[in-house]
PASEBA-1860 file (N, C-alpha, C; in nm, 3 decimals):
! residues 110
1> MKTQEAEA> -10.410/-11.639/-7.682/-10.343/-11.505/-7.642/-10.217/-11.410/-7.538 ~ -10.232/-11.542/-7.442/-10.140/-11.472/-7.377/-9.997/-11.593/-7.381 ~ -9.990/-11.715/-7.496/-9.892/-11.763/-7.513/-9.785/-11.618/-7.643 ~ -9.891/-11.552/-7.698/-9.822/-11.514/-7.752/-9.756/-11.329/-7.784 ~ -9.807/-11.335/-7.666/-9.803/-11.192/-7.540/-9.632/-11.206/-7.468 ~ -9.650/-11.286/-7.444/-9.508/-11.410/-7.320/-9.399/-11.396/-7.459 ~ -9.465/-11.434/-7.551/-9.318/-11.519/-7.668/-9.281/-11.384/-7.709 ~ -9.361/-11.295/-7.723/-9.290/-11.150/-7.824/-9.151/-11.074/-7.762
9> PNSEYLEL> -9.156/-11.078/-7.590/-9.035/-11.021/-7.512/-8.924/-11.146/-7.540 ~ -9.003/-11.183/-7.507/-8.836/-11.295/-7.552/-8.792/-11.350/-7.684 ~ -8.845/-11.330/-7.756/-8.804/-11.334/-7.890/-8.716/-11.162/-7.950 ~ -8.772/-11.107/-7.852/-8.713/-10.902/-7.878/-8.545/-10.978/-7.769 ~ -8.567/-11.042/-7.700/-8.443/-11.065/-7.609/-8.325/-11.125/-7.708 ~ -8.391/-11.250/-7.731/-8.308/-11.323/-7.833/-8.248/-11.247/-7.953 ~ -8.327/-11.173/-7.976/-8.273/-11.106/-8.112/-8.122/-11.009/-8.063 ~ -8.160/-10.950/-7.952/-8.060/-10.829/-7.859/-7.912/-10.931/-7.835
17> NSTSARNT> -7.973/-11.027/-7.779/-7.870/-11.146/-7.756/-7.771/-11.170/-7.851 ~ -7.861/-11.193/-7.963/-7.765/-11.275/-8.098/-7.614/-11.188/-8.110 ~ -7.493/-11.249/-8.162/-7.412/-11.192/-8.215/-7.397/-11.095/-8.297 ~ -7.501/-11.088/-8.397/-7.491/-10.996/-8.515/-7.552/-10.812/-8.409 ~ -7.628/-10.862/-8.372/-7.730/-10.774/-8.326/-7.611/-10.678/-8.154 ~ -7.520/-10.781/-8.091/-7.393/-10.747/-8.010/-7.299/-10.645/-8.091 ~ -7.244/-10.694/-8.219/-7.138/-10.658/-8.328/-7.211/-10.536/-8.373 ~ -7.355/-10.516/-8.373/-7.390/-10.391/-8.435/-7.388/-10.319/-8.359
25> LLDDFADE> -7.421/-10.279/-8.251/-7.419/-10.202/-8.121/-7.232/-10.144/-8.096 ~ -7.174/-10.233/-8.069/-7.059/-10.223/-8.067/-7.005/-10.153/-8.157 ~ -7.016/-10.168/-8.281/-6.974/-10.071/-8.398/-7.019/-9.942/-8.335 ~ -7.116/-9.930/-8.370/-7.181/-9.807/-8.343/-7.150/-9.729/-8.262 ~ -7.120/-9.782/-8.117/-7.075/-9.721/-8.038/-6.908/-9.721/-8.088 ~ -6.844/-9.746/-8.100/-6.712/-9.738/-8.218/-6.679/-9.629/-8.237 ~ -6.781/-9.637/-8.362/-6.797/-9.540/-8.450/-6.835/-9.333/-8.408 ~ -6.904/-9.354/-8.282/-6.946/-9.295/-8.220/-6.824/-9.222/-8.140
33> LNRPKDIS> -6.745/-9.311/-8.062/-6.589/-9.283/-7.972/-6.514/-9.196/-8.089 ~ -6.529/-9.219/-8.223/-6.350/-9.202/-8.307/-6.448/-9.100/-8.386 ~ -6.542/-9.119/-8.350/-6.643/-8.929/-8.459/-6.512/-8.845/-8.469 ~ -6.488/-8.714/-8.537/-6.478/-8.571/-8.412/-6.522/-8.515/-8.398 ~ -6.494/-8.463/-8.283/-6.511/-8.380/-8.210/-6.449/-8.211/-8.243 ~ -6.531/-8.209/-8.322/-6.511/-8.031/-8.354/-6.580/-7.916/-8.277 ~ -6.543/-7.861/-8.259/-6.632/-7.706/-8.249/-6.659/-7.670/-8.333 ~ -6.791/-7.590/-8.344/-6.810/-7.511/-8.513/-6.793/-7.382/-8.472
41> AKTLFLTF> -6.750/-7.319/-8.540/-6.761/-7.222/-8.525/-6.853/-7.065/-8.477 ~ -6.980/-7.105/-8.532/-7.095/-7.099/-8.425/-7.123/-7.107/-8.322 ~ -7.097/-7.217/-8.312/-7.107/-7.281/-8.154/-7.037/-7.186/-8.039 ~ -6.875/-7.186/-8.108/-6.725/-7.075/-8.035/-6.819/-6.966/-8.067 ~ -6.843/-6.905/-8.066/-6.898/-6.783/-8.126/-7.033/-6.728/-8.056 ~ -7.142/-6.799/-8.048/-7.217/-6.798/-7.970/-7.181/-6.806/-7.825 ~ -7.086/-6.906/-7.762/-7.003/-6.907/-7.643/-6.934/-6.783/-7.605 ~ -6.842/-6.731/-7.666/-6.818/-6.588/-7.651/-6.932/-6.494/-7.629
49> TFVFLALL> -7.000/-6.511/-7.690/-7.135/-6.381/-7.679/-7.129/-6.396/-7.556 ~ -7.233/-6.524/-7.517/-7.277/-6.557/-7.408/-7.218/-6.497/-7.296 ~ -7.054/-6.554/-7.317/-6.930/-6.496/-7.143/-6.940/-6.346/-7.200 ~ -6.941/-6.314/-7.267/-6.906/-6.163/-7.257/-7.039/-6.100/-7.246 ~ -7.196/-6.170/-7.294/-7.281/-6.046/-7.242/-7.308/-6.089/-7.026 ~ -7.286/-6.209/-7.014/-7.252/-6.242/-6.869/-7.143/-6.120/-6.814 ~ -7.044/-6.163/-6.809/-6.977/-6.038/-6.816/-7.009/-5.873/-6.806 ~ -7.017/-5.856/-6.898/-7.110/-5.746/-6.899/-7.224/-5.703/-6.825
57> VLLPKVYI> -7.300/-5.789/-6.756/-7.390/-5.762/-6.674/-7.372/-5.791/-6.533 ~ -7.258/-5.871/-6.481/-7.171/-5.896/-6.350/-7.081/-5.788/-6.324 ~ -7.036/-5.767/-6.389/-6.891/-5.691/-6.357/-6.931/-5.573/-6.278 ~ -7.023/-5.468/-6.355/-7.106/-5.384/-6.265/-7.190/-5.418/-6.185 ~ -7.239/-5.505/-6.165/-7.309/-5.552/-6.035/-7.219/-5.610/-5.920 ~ -7.104/-5.604/-5.926/-7.041/-5.680/-5.810/-6.873/-5.501/-5.810 ~ -6.936/-5.420/-5.884/-6.839/-5.351/-5.887/-6.902/-5.234/-5.751 ~ -7.062/-5.220/-5.825/-7.130/-5.121/-5.742/-7.209/-5.162/-5.625
65> GNQIYYNS> -7.174/-5.317/-5.595/-7.202/-5.380/-5.484/-7.067/-5.286/-5.387 ~ -6.926/-5.350/-5.402/-6.810/-5.319/-5.359/-6.856/-5.180/-5.322 ~ -6.848/-5.093/-5.399/-6.857/-4.929/-5.374/-7.002/-4.928/-5.285 ~ -7.083/-4.953/-5.218/-7.172/-4.951/-5.189/-7.104/-5.016/-5.000 ~ -7.071/-5.145/-5.031/-6.953/-5.168/-4.884/-6.895/-5.094/-4.852 ~ -6.807/-5.042/-4.948/-6.656/-4.960/-4.894/-6.721/-4.765/-4.814 ~ -6.782/-4.763/-4.892/-6.910/-4.637/-4.862/-6.994/-4.635/-4.735 ~ -7.030/-4.772/-4.722/-7.125/-4.835/-4.557/-7.012/-4.849/-4.475
73> KDINKMYH> -6.887/-4.852/-4.509/-6.792/-4.880/-4.448/-6.773/-4.738/-4.376 ~ -6.704/-4.614/-4.461/-6.716/-4.493/-4.424/-6.756/-4.424/-4.360 ~ -6.917/-4.441/-4.385/-6.988/-4.371/-4.300/-7.039/-4.413/-4.187 ~ -7.002/-4.565/-4.119/-7.036/-4.612/-4.063/-6.868/-4.533/-3.951 ~ -6.722/-4.541/-4.044/-6.670/-4.435/-3.986/-6.680/-4.306/-3.892 ~ -6.768/-4.256/-3.963/-6.771/-4.091/-3.915/-6.913/-4.133/-3.838 ~ -6.983/-4.188/-3.838/-7.085/-4.215/-3.782/-7.016/-4.203/-3.599 ~ -6.937/-4.311/-3.634/-6.901/-4.327/-3.460/-6.774/-4.241/-3.389
81> KYTALKEE> -6.698/-4.146/-3.493/-6.651/-4.013/-3.486/-6.758/-3.938/-3.417 ~ -6.893/-3.898/-3.512/-7.013/-3.830/-3.448/-7.052/-3.805/-3.318 ~ -7.061/-3.947/-3.310/-7.151/-3.982/-3.141/-6.995/-3.960/-3.035 ~ -6.877/-3.929/-3.085/-6.764/-3.979/-3.031/-6.756/-3.765/-2.938 ~ -6.786/-3.655/-3.079/-6.779/-3.553/-3.073/-6.918/-3.551/-2.976 ~ -6.975/-3.589/-3.045/-7.129/-3.510/-2.964/-7.145/-3.520/-2.819 ~ -7.081/-3.659/-2.707/-7.025/-3.749/-2.612/-6.895/-3.593/-2.565 ~ -6.814/-3.592/-2.688/-6.716/-3.507/-2.569/-6.798/-3.362/-2.519
89> QAYLKREL> -6.898/-3.314/-2.669/-6.986/-3.187/-2.641/-7.030/-3.202/-2.550 ~ -7.080/-3.303/-2.484/-7.171/-3.281/-2.387/-7.093/-3.298/-2.235 ~ -6.996/-3.338/-2.255/-6.895/-3.314/-2.141/-6.838/-3.173/-2.133 ~ -6.823/-3.102/-2.237/-6.778/-3.034/-2.202/-6.839/-2.858/-2.214 ~ -6.948/-2.934/-2.210/-7.029/-2.854/-2.148/-7.103/-2.860/-1.999 ~ -7.137/-3.002/-1.959/-7.099/-2.972/-1.840/-6.970/-2.920/-1.738 ~ -6.877/-2.955/-1.815/-6.731/-2.871/-1.709/-6.748/-2.699/-1.722 ~ -6.798/-2.655/-1.849/-6.805/-2.471/-1.822/-6.946/-2.458/-1.710
97> EKLRYQTL> -7.049/-2.547/-1.694/-7.174/-2.531/-1.673/-7.025/-2.480/-1.486 ~ -6.987/-2.600/-1.490/-6.936/-2.643/-1.357/-6.835/-2.497/-1.353 ~ -6.723/-2.509/-1.442/-6.680/-2.327/-1.399/-6.722/-2.232/-1.397 ~ -6.850/-2.247/-1.418/-6.953/-2.053/-1.432/-6.952/-2.082/-1.287 ~ -7.018/-2.213/-1.262/-7.136/-2.205/-1.109/-7.008/-2.151/-1.039 ~ -6.890/-2.258/-1.069/-6.763/-2.212/-0.939/-6.716/-2.045/-0.944 ~ -6.720/-2.006/-1.043/-6.684/-1.802/-1.047/-6.780/-1.779/-1.004 ~ -6.903/-1.812/-1.027/-7.070/-1.683/-0.987/-7.048/-1.709/-0.823
105> IVDDID> -7.029/-1.845/-0.745/-7.015/-1.835/-0.635/-6.859/-1.779/-0.590 ~ -6.721/-1.767/-0.593/-6.687/-1.747/-0.567/-6.641/-1.619/-0.593 ~ -6.714/-1.506/-0.707/-6.708/-1.411/-0.731/-6.801/-1.350/-0.593 ~ -6.944/-1.420/-0.505/-7.045/-1.417/-0.471/-6.916/-1.386/-0.303 ~ -6.857/-1.477/-0.259/-6.772/-1.458/-0.183/-6.724/-1.351/-0.120 ~ -6.620/-1.344/-0.225/-6.542/-1.212/-0.208/-6.593/-1.073/-0.198
END
């Protein structure tokens, strides 16, 4: 039994190495290379439909993402201005209190 099993792969190997099998493979390969490579109208339509749907989904996402980015930049600028104005308000309140104190002291001295 072992001899029959051992002979089977060798016989297939010899069969593939024969010139007729090699020629058949080469002919099939040449036919495949020379086959016209046309794109059918259905394939073209499906491709354009897929690209259109992808753009339809992705473009609004990109636009909304950009709008969020620029709005957050504007909010950040406004927040910095707000904090600067709050600091200036605190400084002006201190100066006003200083001036009130000086006028009260000067009025009391005179």
